[in-house]
ModelCIF file with pLDDT and N, C-alpha, C, O atoms, coordinates in Angstrom:
data_MODEL
#
_entry.id   MODEL 
#
_entity.id                         1 
_entity.type                       polymer 
_entity.pdbx_number_of_molecules   1 
#
_entity_poly.entity_id                      1 
_entity_poly.type                           'polypeptide(L)' 
_entity_poly.nstd_linkage                   no 
_entity_poly.nstd_monomer                   no 
_entity_poly.pdbx_seq_one_letter_code       MTANSLTYGFDKNFTQKDVEKLFLSVGWVSGCYPKRLYRALMNSSLVVTAKDGD 
_entity_poly.pdbx_seq_one_letter_code_can   MTANSLTYGFDKNFTQKDVEKLFLSVGWVSGCYPKRLYRALMNSSLVVTAKDGD 
_entity_poly.pdbx_strand_id                 A 
#
loop_
_entity_poly_seq.entity_id 
_entity_poly_seq.num 
_entity_poly_seq.mon_id 
_entity_poly_seq.hetero 
1 1  MET n 
1 2  THR n 
1 3  ALA n 
1 4  ASN n 
1 5  SER n 
1 6  LEU n 
1 7  THR n 
1 8  TYR n 
1 9  GLY n 
1 10 PHE n 
1 11 ASP n 
1 12 LYS n 
1 13 ASN n 
1 14 PHE n 
1 15 THR n 
1 16 GLN n 
1 17 LYS n 
1 18 ASP n 
1 19 VAL n 
1 20 GLU n 
1 21 LYS n 
1 22 LEU n 
1 23 PHE n 
1 24 LEU n 
1 25 SER n 
1 26 VAL n 
1 27 GLY n 
1 28 TRP n 
1 29 VAL n 
1 30 SER n 
1 31 GLY n 
1 32 CYS n 
1 33 TYR n 
1 34 PRO n 
1 35 LYS n 
1 36 ARG n 
1 37 LEU n 
1 38 TYR n 
1 39 ARG n 
1 40 ALA n 
1 41 LEU n 
1 42 MET n 
1 43 ASN n 
1 44 SER n 
1 45 SER n 
1 46 LEU n 
1 47 VAL n 
1 48 VAL n 
1 49 THR n 
1 50 ALA n 
1 51 LYS n 
1 52 ASP n 
1 53 GLY n 
1 54 ASP n 
#
_struct_asym.id          A 
_struct_asym.entity_id   1 
#
loop_
_ma_qa_metric.id 
_ma_qa_metric.mode 
_ma_qa_metric.name 
_ma_qa_metric.software_group_id 
_ma_qa_metric.type 
1 global pLDDT . pLDDT 
2 local  pLDDT . pLDDT 
#
_ma_qa_metric_global.metric_id      1 
_ma_qa_metric_global.metric_value   91.00 
_ma_qa_metric_global.model_id       1 
_ma_qa_metric_global.ordinal_id     1 
#
loop_
_ma_qa_metric_local.label_asym_id 
_ma_qa_metric_local.label_comp_id 
_ma_qa_metric_local.label_seq_id 
_ma_qa_metric_local.metric_id 
_ma_qa_metric_local.metric_value 
_ma_qa_metric_local.model_id 
_ma_qa_metric_local.ordinal_id 
A MET 1  2 42.00 1 1  
A THR 2  2 48.00 1 2  
A ALA 3  2 58.00 1 3  
A ASN 4  2 69.00 1 4  
A SER 5  2 87.00 1 5  
A LEU 6  2 92.00 1 6  
A THR 7  2 91.00 1 7  
A TYR 8  2 94.00 1 8  
A GLY 9  2 94.00 1 9  
A PHE 10 2 95.00 1 10 
A ASP 11 2 92.00 1 11 
A LYS 12 2 94.00 1 12 
A ASN 13 2 92.00 1 13 
A PHE 14 2 94.00 1 14 
A THR 15 2 96.00 1 15 
A GLN 16 2 97.00 1 16 
A LYS 17 2 97.00 1 17 
A ASP 18 2 95.00 1 18 
A VAL 19 2 95.00 1 19 
A GLU 20 2 97.00 1 20 
A LYS 21 2 96.00 1 21 
A LEU 22 2 94.00 1 22 
A PHE 23 2 96.00 1 23 
A LEU 24 2 97.00 1 24 
A SER 25 2 96.00 1 25 
A VAL 26 2 96.00 1 26 
A GLY 27 2 96.00 1 27 
A TRP 28 2 96.00 1 28 
A VAL 29 2 95.00 1 29 
A SER 30 2 94.00 1 30 
A GLY 31 2 95.00 1 31 
A CYS 32 2 96.00 1 32 
A TYR 33 2 96.00 1 33 
A PRO 34 2 96.00 1 34 
A LYS 35 2 97.00 1 35 
A ARG 36 2 97.00 1 36 
A LEU 37 2 96.00 1 37 
A TYR 38 2 97.00 1 38 
A ARG 39 2 97.00 1 39 
A ALA 40 2 97.00 1 40 
A LEU 41 2 97.00 1 41 
A MET 42 2 97.00 1 42 
A ASN 43 2 97.00 1 43 
A SER 44 2 97.00 1 44 
A SER 45 2 96.00 1 45 
A LEU 46 2 96.00 1 46 
A VAL 47 2 96.00 1 47 
A VAL 48 2 95.00 1 48 
A THR 49 2 92.00 1 49 
A ALA 50 2 90.00 1 50 
A LYS 51 2 87.00 1 51 
A ASP 52 2 88.00 1 52 
A GLY 53 2 78.00 1 53 
A ASP 54 2 69.00 1 54 
#
loop_
_atom_site.group_PDB 
_atom_site.id 
_atom_site.type_symbol 
_atom_site.label_atom_id 
_atom_site.label_alt_id 
_atom_site.label_comp_id 
_atom_site.label_asym_id 
_atom_site.label_entity_id 
_atom_site.label_seq_id 
_atom_site.pdbx_PDB_ins_code 
_atom_site.Cartn_x 
_atom_site.Cartn_y 
_atom_site.Cartn_z 
_atom_site.occupancy 
_atom_site.B_iso_or_equiv 
_atom_site.pdbx_formal_charge 
_atom_site.auth_seq_id 
_atom_site.auth_comp_id 
_atom_site.auth_asym_id 
_atom_site.auth_atom_id 
_atom_site.pdbx_PDB_model_num 
ATOM 1   N N  . MET A 1 1  ? 14.178 24.747 21.711  1.00 42.00 ? 1  MET A N  1 
ATOM 2   C CA . MET A 1 1  ? 14.201 25.134 20.303  1.00 42.00 ? 1  MET A CA 1 
ATOM 3   C C  . MET A 1 1  ? 14.193 23.878 19.442  1.00 42.00 ? 1  MET A C  1 
ATOM 4   O O  . MET A 1 1  ? 15.013 22.979 19.625  1.00 42.00 ? 1  MET A O  1 
ATOM 5   N N  . THR A 1 2  ? 13.283 23.831 18.532  1.00 48.00 ? 2  THR A N  1 
ATOM 6   C CA . THR A 1 2  ? 13.170 22.687 17.635  1.00 48.00 ? 2  THR A CA 1 
ATOM 7   C C  . THR A 1 2  ? 13.562 23.104 16.228  1.00 48.00 ? 2  THR A C  1 
ATOM 8   O O  . THR A 1 2  ? 13.073 24.105 15.704  1.00 48.00 ? 2  THR A O  1 
ATOM 9   N N  . ALA A 1 3  ? 14.434 22.339 15.636  1.00 58.00 ? 3  ALA A N  1 
ATOM 10  C CA . ALA A 1 3  ? 14.859 22.633 14.259  1.00 58.00 ? 3  ALA A CA 1 
ATOM 11  C C  . ALA A 1 3  ? 14.074 21.753 13.303  1.00 58.00 ? 3  ALA A C  1 
ATOM 12  O O  . ALA A 1 3  ? 13.952 20.545 13.507  1.00 58.00 ? 3  ALA A O  1 
ATOM 13  N N  . ASN A 1 4  ? 13.548 22.368 12.267  1.00 69.00 ? 4  ASN A N  1 
ATOM 14  C CA . ASN A 1 4  ? 12.881 21.597 11.223  1.00 69.00 ? 4  ASN A CA 1 
ATOM 15  C C  . ASN A 1 4  ? 13.924 20.957 10.331  1.00 69.00 ? 4  ASN A C  1 
ATOM 16  O O  . ASN A 1 4  ? 14.975 21.538 10.064  1.00 69.00 ? 4  ASN A O  1 
ATOM 17  N N  . SER A 1 5  ? 13.625 19.767 9.882   1.00 87.00 ? 5  SER A N  1 
ATOM 18  C CA . SER A 1 5  ? 14.548 19.121 8.961   1.00 87.00 ? 5  SER A CA 1 
ATOM 19  C C  . SER A 1 5  ? 13.970 19.184 7.550   1.00 87.00 ? 5  SER A C  1 
ATOM 20  O O  . SER A 1 5  ? 12.756 19.122 7.351   1.00 87.00 ? 5  SER A O  1 
ATOM 21  N N  . LEU A 1 6  ? 14.843 19.304 6.610   1.00 92.00 ? 6  LEU A N  1 
ATOM 22  C CA . LEU A 1 6  ? 14.423 19.334 5.216   1.00 92.00 ? 6  LEU A CA 1 
ATOM 23  C C  . LEU A 1 6  ? 14.047 17.931 4.764   1.00 92.00 ? 6  LEU A C  1 
ATOM 24  O O  . LEU A 1 6  ? 14.668 16.943 5.156   1.00 92.00 ? 6  LEU A O  1 
ATOM 25  N N  . THR A 1 7  ? 13.028 17.870 3.941   1.00 91.00 ? 7  THR A N  1 
ATOM 26  C CA . THR A 1 7  ? 12.604 16.615 3.344   1.00 91.00 ? 7  THR A CA 1 
ATOM 27  C C  . THR A 1 7  ? 12.799 16.735 1.840   1.00 91.00 ? 7  THR A C  1 
ATOM 28  O O  . THR A 1 7  ? 12.245 17.631 1.202   1.00 91.00 ? 7  THR A O  1 
ATOM 29  N N  . TYR A 1 8  ? 13.580 15.838 1.286   1.00 94.00 ? 8  TYR A N  1 
ATOM 30  C CA . TYR A 1 8  ? 13.860 15.853 -0.141  1.00 94.00 ? 8  TYR A CA 1 
ATOM 31  C C  . TYR A 1 8  ? 13.015 14.795 -0.839  1.00 94.00 ? 8  TYR A C  1 
ATOM 32  O O  . TYR A 1 8  ? 12.717 13.748 -0.265  1.00 94.00 ? 8  TYR A O  1 
ATOM 33  N N  . GLY A 1 9  ? 12.638 15.076 -2.067  1.00 94.00 ? 9  GLY A N  1 
ATOM 34  C CA . GLY A 1 9  ? 11.846 14.105 -2.805  1.00 94.00 ? 9  GLY A CA 1 
ATOM 35  C C  . GLY A 1 9  ? 11.914 14.344 -4.302  1.00 94.00 ? 9  GLY A C  1 
ATOM 36  O O  . GLY A 1 9  ? 12.525 15.300 -4.779  1.00 94.00 ? 9  GLY A O  1 
ATOM 37  N N  . PHE A 1 10 ? 11.274 13.457 -5.012  1.00 95.00 ? 10 PHE A N  1 
ATOM 38  C CA . PHE A 1 10 ? 11.208 13.534 -6.470  1.00 95.00 ? 10 PHE A CA 1 
ATOM 39  C C  . PHE A 1 10 ? 9.749  13.585 -6.929  1.00 95.00 ? 10 PHE A C  1 
ATOM 40  O O  . PHE A 1 10 ? 9.424  13.253 -8.069  1.00 95.00 ? 10 PHE A O  1 
ATOM 41  N N  . ASP A 1 11 ? 8.897  14.003 -6.023  1.00 92.00 ? 11 ASP A N  1 
ATOM 42  C CA . ASP A 1 11 ? 7.473  14.021 -6.321  1.00 92.00 ? 11 ASP A CA 1 
ATOM 43  C C  . ASP A 1 11 ? 7.061  15.346 -6.946  1.00 92.00 ? 11 ASP A C  1 
ATOM 44  O O  . ASP A 1 11 ? 7.812  16.321 -6.936  1.00 92.00 ? 11 ASP A O  1 
ATOM 45  N N  . LYS A 1 12 ? 5.874  15.354 -7.477  1.00 94.00 ? 12 LYS A N  1 
ATOM 46  C CA . LYS A 1 12 ? 5.317  16.582 -8.051  1.00 94.00 ? 12 LYS A CA 1 
ATOM 47  C C  . LYS A 1 12 ? 4.055  16.957 -7.279  1.00 94.00 ? 12 LYS A C  1 
ATOM 48  O O  . LYS A 1 12 ? 3.031  17.315 -7.861  1.00 94.00 ? 12 LYS A O  1 
ATOM 49  N N  . ASN A 1 13 ? 4.155  16.865 -5.956  1.00 92.00 ? 13 ASN A N  1 
ATOM 50  C CA . ASN A 1 13 ? 3.022  17.165 -5.089  1.00 92.00 ? 13 ASN A CA 1 
ATOM 51  C C  . ASN A 1 13 ? 3.027  18.633 -4.688  1.00 92.00 ? 13 ASN A C  1 
ATOM 52  O O  . ASN A 1 13 ? 3.231  18.971 -3.522  1.00 92.00 ? 13 ASN A O  1 
ATOM 53  N N  . PHE A 1 14 ? 2.801  19.496 -5.663  1.00 94.00 ? 14 PHE A N  1 
ATOM 54  C CA . PHE A 1 14 ? 2.705  20.922 -5.402  1.00 94.00 ? 14 PHE A CA 1 
ATOM 55  C C  . PHE A 1 14 ? 1.680  21.509 -6.355  1.00 94.00 ? 14 PHE A C  1 
ATOM 56  O O  . PHE A 1 14 ? 1.410  20.952 -7.419  1.00 94.00 ? 14 PHE A O  1 
ATOM 57  N N  . THR A 1 15 ? 1.123  22.623 -5.966  1.00 96.00 ? 15 THR A N  1 
ATOM 58  C CA . THR A 1 15 ? 0.094  23.261 -6.784  1.00 96.00 ? 15 THR A CA 1 
ATOM 59  C C  . THR A 1 15 ? 0.706  24.405 -7.594  1.00 96.00 ? 15 THR A C  1 
ATOM 60  O O  . THR A 1 15 ? 1.839  24.827 -7.360  1.00 96.00 ? 15 THR A O  1 
ATOM 61  N N  . GLN A 1 16 ? -0.061 24.876 -8.526  1.00 97.00 ? 16 GLN A N  1 
ATOM 62  C CA . GLN A 1 16 ? 0.375  26.034 -9.318  1.00 97.00 ? 16 GLN A CA 1 
ATOM 63  C C  . GLN A 1 16 ? 0.594  27.227 -8.401  1.00 97.00 ? 16 GLN A C  1 
ATOM 64  O O  . GLN A 1 16 ? 1.534  27.994 -8.606  1.00 97.00 ? 16 GLN A O  1 
ATOM 65  N N  . LYS A 1 17 ? -0.253 27.397 -7.395  1.00 97.00 ? 17 LYS A N  1 
ATOM 66  C CA . LYS A 1 17 ? -0.130 28.512 -6.448  1.00 97.00 ? 17 LYS A CA 1 
ATOM 67  C C  . LYS A 1 17 ? 1.142  28.374 -5.619  1.00 97.00 ? 17 LYS A C  1 
ATOM 68  O O  . LYS A 1 17 ? 1.802  29.374 -5.338  1.00 97.00 ? 17 LYS A O  1 
ATOM 69  N N  . ASP A 1 18 ? 1.500  27.142 -5.219  1.00 95.00 ? 18 ASP A N  1 
ATOM 70  C CA . ASP A 1 18 ? 2.743  26.902 -4.478  1.00 95.00 ? 18 ASP A CA 1 
ATOM 71  C C  . ASP A 1 18 ? 3.949  27.368 -5.283  1.00 95.00 ? 18 ASP A C  1 
ATOM 72  O O  . ASP A 1 18 ? 4.835  28.052 -4.769  1.00 95.00 ? 18 ASP A O  1 
ATOM 73  N N  . VAL A 1 19 ? 3.964  26.987 -6.550  1.00 95.00 ? 19 VAL A N  1 
ATOM 74  C CA . VAL A 1 19 ? 5.081  27.335 -7.434  1.00 95.00 ? 19 VAL A CA 1 
ATOM 75  C C  . VAL A 1 19 ? 5.149  28.853 -7.622  1.00 95.00 ? 19 VAL A C  1 
ATOM 76  O O  . VAL A 1 19 ? 6.225  29.448 -7.551  1.00 95.00 ? 19 VAL A O  1 
ATOM 77  N N  . GLU A 1 20 ? 4.002  29.464 -7.861  1.00 97.00 ? 20 GLU A N  1 
ATOM 78  C CA . GLU A 1 20 ? 3.949  30.914 -8.042  1.00 97.00 ? 20 GLU A CA 1 
ATOM 79  C C  . GLU A 1 20 ? 4.491  31.635 -6.804  1.00 97.00 ? 20 GLU A C  1 
ATOM 80  O O  . GLU A 1 20 ? 5.323  32.535 -6.927  1.00 97.00 ? 20 GLU A O  1 
ATOM 81  N N  . LYS A 1 21 ? 4.024  31.245 -5.613  1.00 96.00 ? 21 LYS A N  1 
ATOM 82  C CA . LYS A 1 21 ? 4.476  31.885 -4.371  1.00 96.00 ? 21 LYS A CA 1 
ATOM 83  C C  . LYS A 1 21 ? 5.979  31.721 -4.167  1.00 96.00 ? 21 LYS A C  1 
ATOM 84  O O  . LYS A 1 21 ? 6.664  32.670 -3.785  1.00 96.00 ? 21 LYS A O  1 
ATOM 85  N N  . LEU A 1 22 ? 6.489  30.523 -4.421  1.00 94.00 ? 22 LEU A N  1 
ATOM 86  C CA . LEU A 1 22 ? 7.916  30.269 -4.239  1.00 94.00 ? 22 LEU A CA 1 
ATOM 87  C C  . LEU A 1 22 ? 8.761  31.133 -5.166  1.00 94.00 ? 22 LEU A C  1 
ATOM 88  O O  . LEU A 1 22 ? 9.696  31.795 -4.717  1.00 94.00 ? 22 LEU A O  1 
ATOM 89  N N  . PHE A 1 23 ? 8.442  31.129 -6.432  1.00 96.00 ? 23 PHE A N  1 
ATOM 90  C CA . PHE A 1 23 ? 9.249  31.862 -7.407  1.00 96.00 ? 23 PHE A CA 1 
ATOM 91  C C  . PHE A 1 23 ? 9.150  33.368 -7.206  1.00 96.00 ? 23 PHE A C  1 
ATOM 92  O O  . PHE A 1 23 ? 10.145 34.074 -7.363  1.00 96.00 ? 23 PHE A O  1 
ATOM 93  N N  . LEU A 1 24 ? 7.975  33.869 -6.865  1.00 97.00 ? 24 LEU A N  1 
ATOM 94  C CA . LEU A 1 24 ? 7.835  35.303 -6.617  1.00 97.00 ? 24 LEU A CA 1 
ATOM 95  C C  . LEU A 1 24 ? 8.518  35.715 -5.315  1.00 97.00 ? 24 LEU A C  1 
ATOM 96  O O  . LEU A 1 24 ? 8.978  36.851 -5.199  1.00 97.00 ? 24 LEU A O  1 
ATOM 97  N N  . SER A 1 25 ? 8.593  34.822 -4.341  1.00 96.00 ? 25 SER A N  1 
ATOM 98  C CA . SER A 1 25 ? 9.216  35.149 -3.052  1.00 96.00 ? 25 SER A CA 1 
ATOM 99  C C  . SER A 1 25 ? 10.708 35.436 -3.182  1.00 96.00 ? 25 SER A C  1 
ATOM 100 O O  . SER A 1 25 ? 11.292 36.110 -2.334  1.00 96.00 ? 25 SER A O  1 
ATOM 101 N N  . VAL A 1 26 ? 11.319 34.926 -4.242  1.00 96.00 ? 26 VAL A N  1 
ATOM 102 C CA . VAL A 1 26 ? 12.744 35.178 -4.463  1.00 96.00 ? 26 VAL A CA 1 
ATOM 103 C C  . VAL A 1 26 ? 12.979 36.122 -5.642  1.00 96.00 ? 26 VAL A C  1 
ATOM 104 O O  . VAL A 1 26 ? 14.111 36.300 -6.093  1.00 96.00 ? 26 VAL A O  1 
ATOM 105 N N  . GLY A 1 27 ? 11.892 36.723 -6.133  1.00 96.00 ? 27 GLY A N  1 
ATOM 106 C CA . GLY A 1 27 ? 12.016 37.736 -7.175  1.00 96.00 ? 27 GLY A CA 1 
ATOM 107 C C  . GLY A 1 27 ? 12.256 37.205 -8.576  1.00 96.00 ? 27 GLY A C  1 
ATOM 108 O O  . GLY A 1 27 ? 12.738 37.939 -9.439  1.00 96.00 ? 27 GLY A O  1 
ATOM 109 N N  . TRP A 1 28 ? 11.927 35.937 -8.821  1.00 96.00 ? 28 TRP A N  1 
ATOM 110 C CA . TRP A 1 28 ? 12.132 35.380 -10.153 1.00 96.00 ? 28 TRP A CA 1 
ATOM 111 C C  . TRP A 1 28 ? 10.937 35.719 -11.034 1.00 96.00 ? 28 TRP A C  1 
ATOM 112 O O  . TRP A 1 28 ? 9.798  35.423 -10.676 1.00 96.00 ? 28 TRP A O  1 
ATOM 113 N N  . VAL A 1 29 ? 11.188 36.331 -12.173 1.00 95.00 ? 29 VAL A N  1 
ATOM 114 C CA . VAL A 1 29 ? 10.151 36.792 -13.084 1.00 95.00 ? 29 VAL A CA 1 
ATOM 115 C C  . VAL A 1 29 ? 9.258  35.646 -13.561 1.00 95.00 ? 29 VAL A C  1 
ATOM 116 O O  . VAL A 1 29 ? 8.079  35.861 -13.842 1.00 95.00 ? 29 VAL A O  1 
ATOM 117 N N  . SER A 1 30 ? 9.794  34.456 -13.653 1.00 94.00 ? 30 SER A N  1 
ATOM 118 C CA . SER A 1 30 ? 8.990  33.320 -14.127 1.00 94.00 ? 30 SER A CA 1 
ATOM 119 C C  . SER A 1 30 ? 7.780  33.077 -13.222 1.00 94.00 ? 30 SER A C  1 
ATOM 120 O O  . SER A 1 30 ? 6.808  32.453 -13.650 1.00 94.00 ? 30 SER A O  1 
ATOM 121 N N  . GLY A 1 31 ? 7.828  33.556 -11.994 1.00 95.00 ? 31 GLY A N  1 
ATOM 122 C CA . GLY A 1 31 ? 6.688  33.444 -11.095 1.00 95.00 ? 31 GLY A CA 1 
ATOM 123 C C  . GLY A 1 31 ? 5.491  34.252 -11.565 1.00 95.00 ? 31 GLY A C  1 
ATOM 124 O O  . GLY A 1 31 ? 4.367  34.012 -11.125 1.00 95.00 ? 31 GLY A O  1 
ATOM 125 N N  . CYS A 1 32 ? 5.724  35.209 -12.458 1.00 96.00 ? 32 CYS A N  1 
ATOM 126 C CA . CYS A 1 32 ? 4.634  36.017 -13.026 1.00 96.00 ? 32 CYS A CA 1 
ATOM 127 C C  . CYS A 1 32 ? 3.851  35.249 -14.088 1.00 96.00 ? 32 CYS A C  1 
ATOM 128 O O  . CYS A 1 32 ? 2.818  35.723 -14.561 1.00 96.00 ? 32 CYS A O  1 
ATOM 129 N N  . TYR A 1 33 ? 4.325  34.094 -14.455 1.00 96.00 ? 33 TYR A N  1 
ATOM 130 C CA . TYR A 1 33 ? 3.688  33.257 -15.479 1.00 96.00 ? 33 TYR A CA 1 
ATOM 131 C C  . TYR A 1 33 ? 3.410  31.879 -14.881 1.00 96.00 ? 33 TYR A C  1 
ATOM 132 O O  . TYR A 1 33 ? 3.963  30.883 -15.347 1.00 96.00 ? 33 TYR A O  1 
ATOM 133 N N  . PRO A 1 34 ? 2.558  31.811 -13.853 1.00 96.00 ? 34 PRO A N  1 
ATOM 134 C CA . PRO A 1 34 ? 2.388  30.551 -13.114 1.00 96.00 ? 34 PRO A CA 1 
ATOM 135 C C  . PRO A 1 34 ? 1.863  29.391 -13.942 1.00 96.00 ? 34 PRO A C  1 
ATOM 136 O O  . PRO A 1 34 ? 2.246  28.246 -13.703 1.00 96.00 ? 34 PRO A O  1 
ATOM 137 N N  . LYS A 1 35 ? 1.003  29.658 -14.901 1.00 97.00 ? 35 LYS A N  1 
ATOM 138 C CA . LYS A 1 35 ? 0.484  28.540 -15.715 1.00 97.00 ? 35 LYS A CA 1 
ATOM 139 C C  . LYS A 1 35 ? 1.593  27.899 -16.524 1.00 97.00 ? 35 LYS A C  1 
ATOM 140 O O  . LYS A 1 35 ? 1.709  26.674 -16.567 1.00 97.00 ? 35 LYS A O  1 
ATOM 141 N N  . ARG A 1 36 ? 2.417  28.729 -17.170 1.00 97.00 ? 36 ARG A N  1 
ATOM 142 C CA . ARG A 1 36 ? 3.524  28.197 -17.974 1.00 97.00 ? 36 ARG A CA 1 
ATOM 143 C C  . ARG A 1 36 ? 4.547  27.491 -17.096 1.00 97.00 ? 36 ARG A C  1 
ATOM 144 O O  . ARG A 1 36 ? 5.035  26.412 -17.432 1.00 97.00 ? 36 ARG A O  1 
ATOM 145 N N  . LEU A 1 37 ? 4.862  28.114 -15.974 1.00 96.00 ? 37 LEU A N  1 
ATOM 146 C CA . LEU A 1 37 ? 5.850  27.557 -15.059 1.00 96.00 ? 37 LEU A CA 1 
ATOM 147 C C  . LEU A 1 37 ? 5.390  26.199 -14.524 1.00 96.00 ? 37 LEU A C  1 
ATOM 148 O O  . LEU A 1 37 ? 6.157  25.236 -14.513 1.00 96.00 ? 37 LEU A O  1 
ATOM 149 N N  . TYR A 1 38 ? 4.151  26.133 -14.088 1.00 97.00 ? 38 TYR A N  1 
ATOM 150 C CA . TYR A 1 38 ? 3.598  24.888 -13.555 1.00 97.00 ? 38 TYR A CA 1 
ATOM 151 C C  . TYR A 1 38 ? 3.584  23.799 -14.622 1.00 97.00 ? 38 TYR A C  1 
ATOM 152 O O  . TYR A 1 38 ? 3.969  22.659 -14.362 1.00 97.00 ? 38 TYR A O  1 
ATOM 153 N N  . ARG A 1 39 ? 3.142  24.156 -15.815 1.00 97.00 ? 39 ARG A N  1 
ATOM 154 C CA . ARG A 1 39 ? 3.100  23.181 -16.919 1.00 97.00 ? 39 ARG A CA 1 
ATOM 155 C C  . ARG A 1 39 ? 4.501  22.664 -17.221 1.00 97.00 ? 39 ARG A C  1 
ATOM 156 O O  . ARG A 1 39 ? 4.684  21.467 -17.444 1.00 97.00 ? 39 ARG A O  1 
ATOM 157 N N  . ALA A 1 40 ? 5.487  23.549 -17.230 1.00 97.00 ? 40 ALA A N  1 
ATOM 158 C CA . ALA A 1 40 ? 6.866  23.133 -17.494 1.00 97.00 ? 40 ALA A CA 1 
ATOM 159 C C  . ALA A 1 40 ? 7.362  22.160 -16.430 1.00 97.00 ? 40 ALA A C  1 
ATOM 160 O O  . ALA A 1 40 ? 7.996  21.155 -16.752 1.00 97.00 ? 40 ALA A O  1 
ATOM 161 N N  . LEU A 1 41 ? 7.078  22.454 -15.172 1.00 97.00 ? 41 LEU A N  1 
ATOM 162 C CA . LEU A 1 41 ? 7.511  21.562 -14.097 1.00 97.00 ? 41 LEU A CA 1 
ATOM 163 C C  . LEU A 1 41 ? 6.803  20.210 -14.166 1.00 97.00 ? 41 LEU A C  1 
ATOM 164 O O  . LEU A 1 41 ? 7.426  19.164 -13.983 1.00 97.00 ? 41 LEU A O  1 
ATOM 165 N N  . MET A 1 42 ? 5.505  20.238 -14.430 1.00 97.00 ? 42 MET A N  1 
ATOM 166 C CA . MET A 1 42 ? 4.751  18.984 -14.489 1.00 97.00 ? 42 MET A CA 1 
ATOM 167 C C  . MET A 1 42 ? 5.165  18.120 -15.680 1.00 97.00 ? 42 MET A C  1 
ATOM 168 O O  . MET A 1 42 ? 5.028  16.898 -15.632 1.00 97.00 ? 42 MET A O  1 
ATOM 169 N N  . ASN A 1 43 ? 5.667  18.741 -16.742 1.00 97.00 ? 43 ASN A N  1 
ATOM 170 C CA . ASN A 1 43 ? 6.109  17.990 -17.916 1.00 97.00 ? 43 ASN A CA 1 
ATOM 171 C C  . ASN A 1 43 ? 7.601  17.675 -17.897 1.00 97.00 ? 43 ASN A C  1 
ATOM 172 O O  . ASN A 1 43 ? 8.116  17.056 -18.829 1.00 97.00 ? 43 ASN A O  1 
ATOM 173 N N  . SER A 1 44 ? 8.293  18.093 -16.850 1.00 97.00 ? 44 SER A N  1 
ATOM 174 C CA . SER A 1 44 ? 9.717  17.783 -16.727 1.00 97.00 ? 44 SER A CA 1 
ATOM 175 C C  . SER A 1 44 ? 9.892  16.327 -16.343 1.00 97.00 ? 44 SER A C  1 
ATOM 176 O O  . SER A 1 44 ? 9.088  15.772 -15.593 1.00 97.00 ? 44 SER A O  1 
ATOM 177 N N  . SER A 1 45 ? 10.938 15.714 -16.856 1.00 96.00 ? 45 SER A N  1 
ATOM 178 C CA . SER A 1 45 ? 11.163 14.311 -16.533 1.00 96.00 ? 45 SER A CA 1 
ATOM 179 C C  . SER A 1 45 ? 11.694 14.141 -15.100 1.00 96.00 ? 45 SER A C  1 
ATOM 180 O O  . SER A 1 45 ? 11.544 13.070 -14.511 1.00 96.00 ? 45 SER A O  1 
ATOM 181 N N  . LEU A 1 46 ? 12.308 15.178 -14.543 1.00 96.00 ? 46 LEU A N  1 
ATOM 182 C CA . LEU A 1 46 ? 12.840 15.081 -13.190 1.00 96.00 ? 46 LEU A CA 1 
ATOM 183 C C  . LEU A 1 46 ? 12.594 16.398 -12.468 1.00 96.00 ? 46 LEU A C  1 
ATOM 184 O O  . LEU A 1 46 ? 12.979 17.466 -12.944 1.00 96.00 ? 46 LEU A O  1 
ATOM 185 N N  . VAL A 1 47 ? 11.952 16.304 -11.328 1.00 96.00 ? 47 VAL A N  1 
ATOM 186 C CA . VAL A 1 47 ? 11.747 17.453 -10.450 1.00 96.00 ? 47 VAL A CA 1 
ATOM 187 C C  . VAL A 1 47 ? 12.217 17.035 -9.070  1.00 96.00 ? 47 VAL A C  1 
ATOM 188 O O  . VAL A 1 47 ? 11.753 16.028 -8.535  1.00 96.00 ? 47 VAL A O  1 
ATOM 189 N N  . VAL A 1 48 ? 13.128 17.792 -8.491  1.00 95.00 ? 48 VAL A N  1 
ATOM 190 C CA . VAL A 1 48 ? 13.619 17.516 -7.142  1.00 95.00 ? 48 VAL A CA 1 
ATOM 191 C C  . VAL A 1 48 ? 13.039 18.592 -6.230  1.00 95.00 ? 48 VAL A C  1 
ATOM 192 O O  . VAL A 1 48 ? 13.120 19.784 -6.526  1.00 95.00 ? 48 VAL A O  1 
ATOM 193 N N  . THR A 1 49 ? 12.454 18.152 -5.118  1.00 92.00 ? 49 THR A N  1 
ATOM 194 C CA . THR A 1 49 ? 11.870 19.082 -4.166  1.00 92.00 ? 49 THR A CA 1 
ATOM 195 C C  . THR A 1 49 ? 12.621 19.040 -2.841  1.00 92.00 ? 49 THR A C  1 
ATOM 196 O O  . THR A 1 49 ? 13.197 18.018 -2.470  1.00 92.00 ? 49 THR A O  1 
ATOM 197 N N  . ALA A 1 50 ? 12.605 20.156 -2.143  1.00 90.00 ? 50 ALA A N  1 
ATOM 198 C CA . ALA A 1 50 ? 13.130 20.254 -0.786  1.00 90.00 ? 50 ALA A CA 1 
ATOM 199 C C  . ALA A 1 50 ? 12.103 21.034 0.011   1.00 90.00 ? 50 ALA A C  1 
ATOM 200 O O  . ALA A 1 50 ? 11.788 22.176 -0.325  1.00 90.00 ? 50 ALA A O  1 
ATOM 201 N N  . LYS A 1 51 ? 11.576 20.423 1.071   1.00 87.00 ? 51 LYS A N  1 
ATOM 202 C CA . LYS A 1 51 ? 10.528 21.061 1.853   1.00 87.00 ? 51 LYS A CA 1 
ATOM 203 C C  . LYS A 1 51 ? 10.974 21.166 3.303   1.00 87.00 ? 51 LYS A C  1 
ATOM 204 O O  . LYS A 1 51 ? 11.544 20.234 3.869   1.00 87.00 ? 51 LYS A O  1 
ATOM 205 N N  . ASP A 1 52 ? 10.699 22.323 3.887   1.00 88.00 ? 52 ASP A N  1 
ATOM 206 C CA . ASP A 1 52 ? 11.002 22.580 5.293   1.00 88.00 ? 52 ASP A CA 1 
ATOM 207 C C  . ASP A 1 52 ? 9.667  22.696 6.008   1.00 88.00 ? 52 ASP A C  1 
ATOM 208 O O  . ASP A 1 52 ? 9.104  23.787 6.101   1.00 88.00 ? 52 ASP A O  1 
ATOM 209 N N  . GLY A 1 53 ? 9.171  21.612 6.501   1.00 78.00 ? 53 GLY A N  1 
ATOM 210 C CA . GLY A 1 53 ? 7.835  21.603 7.100   1.00 78.00 ? 53 GLY A CA 1 
ATOM 211 C C  . GLY A 1 53 ? 6.789  21.603 6.000   1.00 78.00 ? 53 GLY A C  1 
ATOM 212 O O  . GLY A 1 53 ? 6.917  20.891 5.004   1.00 78.00 ? 53 GLY A O  1 
ATOM 213 N N  . ASP A 1 54 ? 5.741  22.420 6.191   1.00 69.00 ? 54 ASP A N  1 
ATOM 214 C CA . ASP A 1 54 ? 4.684  22.494 5.182   1.00 69.00 ? 54 ASP A CA 1 
ATOM 215 C C  . ASP A 1 54 ? 5.065  23.440 4.087   1.00 69.00 ? 54 ASP A C  1 
ATOM 216 O O  . ASP A 1 54 ? 4.298  23.634 3.144   1.00 69.00 ? 54 ASP A O  1 
#
């Protein structure tokens, strides 16, 4: 059994579709507005990411 390790970062290496899928997967309504959500994240001064594999 292999455990994936989380990778943390401060990068903005994600697509609008990535953000939409993530937010909708947890039932957050903001995922229904992917353009606004993506623009807000890209214009934020700090974005922290946590990735488990791809």
